[in-house]
N, C-alpha and C positions, 0 to 999 in steps of 0.2 A: 324761853322755850319750855313748853310743857314736857313733863317726863315721858308721856306717851309718844310725843313727836321724836324725842331722843331715841326711844326704843325702836320706833319704826325705822329711823335712819340707821341705827346700829344693825338692824336686820338687813337693810339694804347693803351695807358694807360686807356683812357675812355672806350674803347670797353672791355678791360679785366675787368674793374670794373663792367660793365654791366653783363658780363658773371658770375662773382662772385655773382651778385645779382639775377641770375637765368634766364637772357635773353639768348636766343639761336638762334633766327631767325633774318634774315636780316631785315625784316620790323620792328621788335621790336627795333633793334639797331638804325635804321634810324629814327624812330619816336621819340625815347627817346633822341638821341644825336643831331638830326637835322643836320645830316652830308650828304654830297652829295653822290649819288649812286656810282660815280666813286671812291671817296676817301674811302668809306666804302668797296667797292669791293677790292681795292688795299690793304687796311689794313688787311682785313680778309684773303686774299691770303697770305700775308706776315706772319701772325700769324700761318696759317696752314703750310706753307713752313718751318717755324722755329720750328715746333713741339710743339707749345703752345696750339693750338686748333686742333681738329679733325673735319672734315666735314662729316656729315652723312645724307643720304637721309631720309626724314620723310614723303614724299608724292611722289606718282608715276606719276600721270598725272595731270598737268605737274610735272616734277621732281623738288622738292624743297629740300633744305638742311637746317640743323641746325648745329650749331657750339658748340662743347662741349670741356671742358678743358681736356687736357692730364695731366699725372702726372707732367710733366715739367711745364705746365701752372699753375696747382694748387700750385706748389712750389713758385709761385710769389705772392701768397696772402699776406704773411707778408710784402713784399715790397710795395704793393698797400696800405695796412693798414698804414704802416709807412709814405708814402707820403701824405695820407689823413690826418693823425694826424699832420704832419708837417704843412700842409696848414691850418688846423683848429687852430693851436697854434698861428697863426698870425692874427686871426680874433677875434672880439668881439663875445662872445657866441651867441648873438642875430643875428649875421650875418652868421652863419654857416648854409649851406643848407643841411648838413647831419652830423650825429655823429655816432660813433661806440658805440653800447650798448651790454650788456649781453643779449643773446637771451632768457634766462629764467626769469630774473628779470626786464629787461628794464633799468637797471642802466647804465649810461654813463661810459665808461671806457677810460683810458688815456694810450694808448699803449707806451711801451718803448722797446728798443732792449737790450737784455741781453745775456751774454755768457751762453750757454747751460750747461756747466760743473760747473761753479761757481755761476751763477745767478747774477753776477755783471753787472751793467749798462755799455754799451759800448760807450755811448755818452760823455765820459770824456777824458781828455788828458792822462789818464793812459794807453790808448791803442793806438798803432801806427801801421802803415803799415810797412812791411819789404818785401824784395825780396823773392819770392817763388821759389820752385825748378825749374820751367820752365822760370824764369825771363831772359829777354834779357840783354845784357851788359848795355844798357842805364838804364834799371830798376835797375840793381844791383848797378850802380853808384848813382842812385837817392835814393835808399834805402840800404845804406851800412850796416845797422844793421843786424848782424848775431847772431842768438840765437840757442843754442843747442836744438834739437828736440828729 
């Protein structure tokens, strides 16, 4: 992957993080992220085109838009939280620019990913990937484990 593609995708994650924090408007994103107008425009268009954000007018003259999460976009919240927790786990606590806290108590939380059914942590070697129903031949070769479902 080219470095420009990585930067574009990184901006996408940062924009989504801002939306989860309540930002909705172009100027808010630009001011907070210090991103160029052209990059921000491209990333917002991509997020709308991919169904993660919806563009809604909030002013008529001139027409201005805000960006709100769709259901698909909201479903990325756990991913953003997991990425932020992963990043924080590699920093000394004094170096963290943000932490996840309980909104009621203010107590810092340490997110983990668990199986919805069993509550077991998924970050162990007890869990592996296997080919799914729509897997291509190369994926089936890569993941030959077949389990009864």
